[in-house]
N, C-alpha and C positions, 0 to 999 in steps of 0.2 A: 575680498571676500571669498569669492569663488576659489582662490588659490590657499586660503586658509581651510576651506572646508577639505578640499582635496588632500593637504596634508594630513587631515586627522583620518580622512576615510584610507588612505593609503595603507597604513600600518593593519587594519582591519583586514583588508584583502591580501596583504602580505603574509599576515600571521598564517592563514590557511596554507599558503604555499610553503612556508617556513615549517609547518608539522608535517607536510606531505614530505619535504626533504628529509626530515628527521626520521619519518617511518621507512623512507627508500634507503635511508643509510643504514638503519637499523637491521632491515632485512637483509643489507647486503652483508654487513658484519656476520650477521647468524648464518648466511650461505657460505661466507668464506671460513667460519669456524666448523661448520659442516665439512666442507670440503678438507681442510686441514686435519680434522679428526679421522676422516675415511682414509687420507693419506697416511697418517700417522699408524692406525690401525693395519692398513695393507702393508706397511713397511715393519712394523713388527710381526705380523703372520710370515713374512717372506724370510725373516731373519731366524724365527722360531722353526719353519720348515727347513732351512737350510741347515741349521744346528742338528736338528732330527735326522734329516739324512745323513750328515756327515756320520752320525754315530751308526746308522745302519750300513752305510757304505764300509766303514771300517770292519764291522764284524764280517761282511762279506768278504771284504778284502783278506781278511784273516783266514777263513775257512776255503777260499780259492788259493789263497799261497800254499796253505797246507795241503789240499789236493794236488797242486802242481808238484811240491817237493815229493809227495808219494807216488806219484806218477813218473817223475824222472827217475827217482830210486827204483821203481819197478823196471823201468827201461834199462837201467845199468845191470840189475840182476838179470835180466832176460839176455842181454848182450853177453854178459859173462856165461851164461849158459850156452848160448850159440856159438862162442868162442870154444867152449869144451866141448862141443858136439852134443850136448843133451838138448838144444833147443831149436826151432823150425824159424826160418827166414820170415815166414809169415806172421808169426808170432812177435816179431821183433818190429816188423812194420807196425802192426797192431798197437804194440805199446809206444811207438813212435808217433802215431795218430792220437793217442790218446794223452801224450805228455803234450805235443803242438795244442791242443784243443784246451786243455788245462792253463796252458800258457796263454792262449788268446784269450779265455776268460779272465785270466788275471789281469792282462793289460787291460781289458775292456774295463774292469770296474776300477782300476787304477786312473784311467781316463775318465770316467763318471766321476771320482773323487776330485780330481783335479778340476772339473768343470763345476764341480759342486762349491768348491773353495772360491772360484770366480763368482758365481753367483752369491756366496754369503760376501765377499767383498763389494761388490754392487748393491746388496741390500743393505749394506752398513751405511753407505753413502760414498763407497769409492767410485772413482771414473778410471777412464783410459785417456780423457782428452788432454790433461795436464801433463802429460809424460815428455812431450816434446819441448814444452816450455822451459827456459832456464829459470834457475829460481835465483833470487837477489839476496847477496850476504850483507846484512849489517851487523850492528854490536851486539846482537843479541844470538847470533848464528853460531853454532858449535860446529867447528870442522874437524871430523875425525884426524888423528894423526896418521900419517902415512908411513910410519916406522914400523907400524904392527903388521904391515900388509906383507 
């Protein structure tokens, strides 16, 4: 008799535990979903930022390239004048400093642009961990022709 009574009471006490387990699981699912949404939004923001920076760096590179070309041309003209006896050596050195400064700024922005591309690659889910791993070939793998090389 006690055995039958305890079997009837067990589901009553067990039901409270089951409801608590369902609530805990539901809370964990909501937490996981919130974390996933945060991660996705962060990834989208990183990609958007990287793409916007690409445009900004491209414009900056274009203007710095033009400045470098102009400085180089001014240096060449100054050197021609100096060789014809019309210029001063100090002027040539100043023009060379200006050319070097322009070139340095151009190289810096090109470096920033390459760094930004790496950041975009990483924001899109790329990584550098799998580079050293050999790939496997199966029947769906397309191997480029070596004749084209």
